[in-house]
MDAnalysis code that builds the backbone (N, CA, C; Angstrom):
import MDAnalysis as mda
import numpy as np

u = mda.Universe.empty(228, n_residues=76, atom_resindex=np.repeat(np.arange(76), 3), trajectory=True)
u.add_TopologyAttr("name", ["N", "CA", "C"] * 76)
u.add_TopologyAttr("resid", np.arange(1, 77))
u.add_TopologyAttr("resname", ["MET", "PRO", "PHE", "ALA", "ASN", "PHE", "LYS", "VAL", "PRO", "GLU", "ARG", "THR", "LEU", "THR", "PRO", "LYS", "GLN", "LYS", "GLU", "GLU", "ILE", "VAL", "THR", "ARG", "THR", "THR", "GLU", "LEU", "TYR", "VAL", "GLU", "ILE", "TYR", "GLY", "GLU", "HIS", "ALA", "ARG", "ASN", "THR", "THR", "MET", "VAL", "LEU", "VAL", "GLU", "GLU", "VAL", "ALA", "ASP", "GLY", "GLY", "TRP", "GLY", "ILE", "SER", "GLY", "ASN", "VAL", "LEU", "THR", "LEU", "ALA", "MET", "LEU", "GLY", "GLU", "ALA", "THR", "ALA", "THR", "ASP", "THR", "ASN", "GLY", "ALA"])
u.atoms.positions = np.array([
    [-37.937, 25.249, -55.534],
    [-39.177, 25.478, -56.237],
    [-38.888, 25.465, -57.736],
    [-39.529, 24.563, -58.500],
    [-39.385, 24.594, -59.953],
    [-40.009, 25.874, -60.512],
    [-39.338, 26.445, -61.512],
    [-39.796, 27.704, -62.105],
    [-39.580, 27.655, -63.608],
    [-40.589, 28.060, -64.370],
    [-40.478, 28.154, -65.827],
    [-40.961, 29.531, -66.249],
    [-40.247, 30.144, -67.186],
    [-40.601, 31.476, -67.663],
    [-40.700, 31.427, -69.180],
    [-41.898, 31.637, -69.693],
    [-42.141, 31.669, -71.124],
    [-42.329, 33.118, -71.553],
    [-41.584, 33.541, -72.553],
    [-41.744, 34.886, -73.112],
    [-42.282, 34.705, -74.526],
    [-43.431, 35.333, -74.773],
    [-44.098, 35.183, -76.061],
    [-44.491, 36.560, -76.586],
    [-44.594, 36.718, -77.913],
    [-45.069, 37.986, -78.454],
    [-46.487, 38.271, -77.945],
    [-46.749, 39.530, -77.571],
    [-48.061, 39.854, -77.011],
    [-49.176, 39.590, -78.018],
    [-50.323, 39.220, -77.467],
    [-51.544, 38.960, -78.232],
    [-51.425, 37.797, -79.206],
    [-50.497, 36.861, -78.943],
    [-50.396, 35.692, -79.817],
    [-50.998, 34.447, -79.178],
    [-51.315, 34.520, -77.892],
    [-51.923, 33.382, -77.197],
    [-53.252, 33.791, -76.585],
    [-54.191, 32.876, -76.607],
    [-55.464, 33.096, -75.932],
    [-55.286, 32.777, -74.448],
    [-56.208, 33.237, -73.606],
    [-56.140, 32.852, -72.199],
    [-56.135, 31.321, -72.014],
    [-56.884, 30.620, -72.853],
    [-56.924, 29.151, -72.784],
    [-55.553, 28.556, -73.103],
    [-54.857, 29.095, -74.085],
    [-53.521, 28.602, -74.435],
    [-52.521, 28.869, -73.306],
    [-52.630, 30.028, -72.678],
    [-51.759, 30.325, -71.535],
    [-52.019, 29.348, -70.401],
    [-53.283, 29.066, -70.168],
    [-53.647, 28.093, -69.138],
    [-53.045, 26.729, -69.448],
    [-53.075, 26.343, -70.714],
    [-52.506, 25.058, -71.118],
    [-50.992, 25.020, -70.887],
    [-50.307, 26.112, -71.177],
    [-48.868, 26.182, -70.911],
    [-48.595, 25.974, -69.429],
    [-49.359, 26.664, -68.582],
    [-49.165, 26.542, -67.130],
    [-49.439, 25.114, -66.677],
    [-50.551, 24.554, -67.119],
    [-50.939, 23.201, -66.699],
    [-49.940, 22.154, -67.163],
    [-49.582, 22.199, -68.434],
    [-48.679, 21.169, -68.966],
    [-47.265, 21.294, -68.413],
    [-46.816, 22.516, -68.193],
    [-45.492, 22.716, -67.599],
    [-45.471, 22.177, -66.168],
    [-46.528, 22.477, -65.424],
    [-46.618, 21.955, -64.054],
    [-46.593, 20.435, -64.073],
    [-47.353, 19.825, -64.966],
    [-47.378, 18.359, -65.057],
    [-46.001, 17.793, -65.408],
    [-45.272, 18.483, -66.271],
    [-43.914, 18.038, -66.618],
    [-43.016, 18.027, -65.390],
    [-43.059, 19.107, -64.609],
    [-42.241, 19.165, -63.400],
    [-42.655, 18.089, -62.405],
    [-43.933, 17.816, -62.312],
    [-44.404, 16.753, -61.415],
    [-43.867, 15.405, -61.876],
    [-43.858, 15.166, -63.189],
    [-43.293, 13.917, -63.717],
    [-41.820, 13.781, -63.352],
    [-41.103, 14.875, -63.413],
    [-39.662, 14.851, -63.167],
    [-39.335, 14.795, -61.684],
    [-39.979, 15.669, -60.882],
    [-39.619, 15.815, -59.476],
    [-40.535, 15.073, -58.512],
    [-41.673, 14.634, -58.995],
    [-42.621, 13.967, -58.120],
    [-43.757, 14.896, -57.724],
    [-44.786, 14.291, -57.148],
    [-46.013, 15.021, -56.814],
    [-45.780, 16.193, -55.874],
    [-44.760, 16.104, -55.016],
    [-44.512, 17.198, -54.072],
    [-44.165, 18.520, -54.775],
    [-43.780, 18.462, -56.062],
    [-43.430, 19.678, -56.796],
    [-44.654, 20.475, -57.237],
    [-45.830, 19.835, -57.260],
    [-47.024, 20.510, -57.774],
    [-47.317, 21.816, -57.032],
    [-47.268, 21.794, -55.710],
    [-47.642, 22.963, -54.912],
    [-46.606, 24.085, -54.921],
    [-45.418, 23.804, -55.432],
    [-44.380, 24.843, -55.429],
    [-43.929, 25.254, -56.832],
    [-44.517, 24.660, -57.851],
    [-44.130, 24.992, -59.221],
    [-44.723, 26.336, -59.626],
    [-43.855, 27.201, -60.149],
    [-44.288, 28.510, -60.619],
    [-44.040, 28.594, -62.119],
    [-45.058, 28.979, -62.859],
    [-44.950, 29.149, -64.311],
    [-45.381, 30.573, -64.632],
    [-44.520, 31.286, -65.333],
    [-44.785, 32.673, -65.692],
    [-44.831, 32.787, -67.210],
    [-45.944, 33.292, -67.738],
    [-46.071, 33.531, -69.170],
    [-46.059, 35.048, -69.353],
    [-44.980, 35.549, -69.934],
    [-44.806, 36.990, -70.136],
    [-45.030, 37.342, -71.599],
    [-45.806, 38.378, -71.827],
    [-46.026, 38.854, -73.184],
    [-45.079, 40.017, -73.474],
    [-44.339, 39.897, -74.567],
    [-43.373, 40.915, -74.966],
    [-44.029, 41.807, -76.022],
    [-43.885, 43.108, -75.865],
    [-44.477, 44.063, -76.807],
    [-43.974, 43.823, -78.226],
    [-44.852, 44.056, -79.186],
    [-44.495, 43.893, -80.592],
    [-43.269, 44.740, -80.916],
    [-42.286, 44.144, -81.552],
    [-41.049, 44.839, -81.874],
    [-40.049, 44.828, -80.734],
    [-40.393, 44.206, -79.619],
    [-39.514, 44.162, -78.460],
    [-38.714, 42.873, -78.375],
    [-38.534, 42.201, -79.482],
    [-37.786, 40.948, -79.498],
    [-37.197, 40.753, -80.895],
    [-36.273, 39.836, -80.998],
    [-35.638, 39.610, -82.285],
    [-34.880, 38.303, -82.326],
    [-34.414, 37.966, -83.502],
    [-33.633, 36.754, -83.735],
    [-32.460, 37.122, -84.630],
    [-31.298, 36.615, -84.325],
    [-30.101, 36.823, -85.145],
    [-29.774, 38.300, -85.337],
    [-30.012, 39.095, -84.317],
    [-29.684, 40.508, -84.377],
    [-30.708, 41.369, -85.095],
    [-31.830, 40.788, -85.496],
    [-32.867, 41.528, -86.209],
    [-34.112, 41.654, -85.340],
    [-34.621, 42.879, -85.201],
    [-35.870, 43.104, -84.476],
    [-37.009, 42.590, -85.339],
    [-37.916, 41.831, -84.723],
    [-39.042, 41.257, -85.451],
    [-40.358, 41.837, -84.963],
    [-41.328, 41.871, -85.852],
    [-42.685, 42.283, -85.506],
    [-43.635, 41.189, -85.979],
    [-44.854, 41.211, -85.452],
    [-45.843, 40.229, -85.892],
    [-46.154, 40.391, -87.366],
    [-46.186, 41.623, -87.853],
    [-46.451, 41.861, -89.276],
    [-45.377, 41.207, -90.137],
    [-44.127, 41.330, -89.716],
    [-43.035, 40.720, -90.472],
    [-43.168, 39.204, -90.470],
    [-43.479, 38.643, -89.342],
    [-43.627, 37.189, -89.253],
    [-44.824, 36.713, -90.051],
    [-45.907, 37.465, -90.026],
    [-47.090, 37.116, -90.810],
    [-46.798, 37.100, -92.290],
    [-46.036, 38.099, -92.739],
    [-45.658, 38.166, -94.145],
    [-44.733, 37.006, -94.506],
    [-43.790, 36.710, -93.616],
    [-42.858, 35.605, -93.888],
    [-43.597, 34.290, -93.936],
    [-44.559, 34.099, -93.033],
    [-45.320, 32.862, -92.997],
    [-46.155, 32.710, -94.268],
    [-46.825, 33.792, -94.679],
    [-47.642, 33.733, -95.892],
    [-46.778, 33.432, -97.117],
    [-45.606, 34.033, -97.192],
    [-44.695, 33.803, -98.315],
    [-44.211, 32.357, -98.327],
    [-43.814, 31.863, -97.152],
    [-43.329, 30.486, -97.051],
    [-44.423, 29.504, -97.439],
    [-45.653, 29.765, -97.027],
    [-46.767, 28.861, -97.335],
    [-47.061, 28.859, -98.827],
    [-47.043, 30.040, -99.470],
    [-47.336, 30.125, -100.901],
    [-46.247, 29.483, -101.735],
    [-45.016, 29.518, -101.223],
    [-43.900, 28.967, -101.990],
    [-43.804, 27.468, -101.902],
    [-44.558, 26.835, -101.025],
    [-44.451, 25.382, -100.817],
    [-45.152, 24.619, -101.908],
])
């Protein structure tokens, strides 16, 4: 059974976006494994609590990322 697990910061995706992840991931597996994979493909979209993830040893929050994004955009 093909399986994909997406972990994303909570409240960053709409229900429609989650649906798109599930649909497109399933279609990718069908392209790779054939149509028989459609009925057994499992896609899990998990939301991680704010501050419950990090990069390069640093815990990140949405506020920190928002500030970094705004700074990067203004500096361009």
